[in-house]
C-alpha positions, -999 to 999 in steps of 0.1 A, spaced: -810 462 649 -795 458 614 -804 493 606 -786 506 637 -755 486 628 -756 498 592 -760 534 605 -731 530 629 -708 516 602 -717 543 577 -708 569 603 -673 555 609 -666 542 574 -654 575 558 -626 581 584 -616 544 582 -612 547 544 -578 564 550 -566 537 574 -535 518 563 -516 489 579 -479 497 581 -454 468 581 -418 477 590 -395 452 573 -359 463 576 -330 487 575 -295 490 561 -269 508 581 -239 526 565 -216 517 594 -210 480 587 -186 475 616 -214 468 640 -237 438 641 -270 456 635 -304 439 638 -316 449 603 -347 427 601 -370 452 618 -403 435 617 -434 450 633 -469 462 627 -485 496 628 -512 518 615 -514 551 596 -544 573 595 -543 607 576 -505 608 582 -507 600 619 -487 569 626 -484 544 655 -471 509 660 -444 485 671 -412 471 656 -379 455 667 -352 482 662 -317 479 650 -303 477 686 -325 445 690 -349 464 713 -386 467 712 -398 500 699 -433 514 703 -438 546 683 -463 573 676 -460 604 654 -467 622 622 -455 617 586 -455 651 569 -449 645 531 -459 678 514 -438 673 482 -455 652 455 -445 640 421 -471 616 406 -470 585 428 -441 597 449 -442 619 480 -414 633 502 -411 650 535 -402 641 571 -415 617 597 -414 628 634 -418 602 660 -418 596 697 -403 562 701 -390 539 728 -358 518 726 -334 546 716 -311 570 735 -334 599 724 -371 593 723 -375 619 695 -368 608 660 -371 630 629 -361 615 596 -364 624 559 -390 602 542 -398 592 506 -430 574 500 -443 556 469 -479 547 465 -502 526 444 -539 517 449 -531 485 469 -496 490 483 -472 517 494 -437 518 507 -419 543 529 -381 548 528 -368 566 559 -332 578 558 -308 594 581 -271 604 577 -244 593 600 -242 618 629 -216 613 656 -219 578 670 -252 572 653 -249 553 621 -268 565 591 -294 542 577 -321 536 551 -352 518 566 -382 505 547 -418 497 556 -447 486 535 -482 502 537 -514 483 528 -546 505 524 -577 490 539 -604 500 513 -626 470 522 -637 488 553 -658 511 532 -672 485 508 
């Protein structure tokens, strides 16, 4: 039985090595005239740039999201690109935002940014990412 469990774990361990927990923490909106909910706590996962999770958005609504973080530009420990999401809790379910990511072995951070467009306030949002390397040890 142990051999079967070890075999099953070895079969799934390589894909799980790329798994990261993502922890949305907050945002800052350029339009300071509104009372934004800027503590946007939640929890999600990222696997090979595919993302999914939950957070409390700036309108103080629950948001469930899924999408892809495409960050093709890289300078050492920094990557840049866009994140495209399908997300609940907004007027439009499609969100596409420029993203800058910084990475280390044990912690990463994503900064998502958008300019002010029409009635939508521009913002900078941040989430932390924690790699889960212990799944392959």
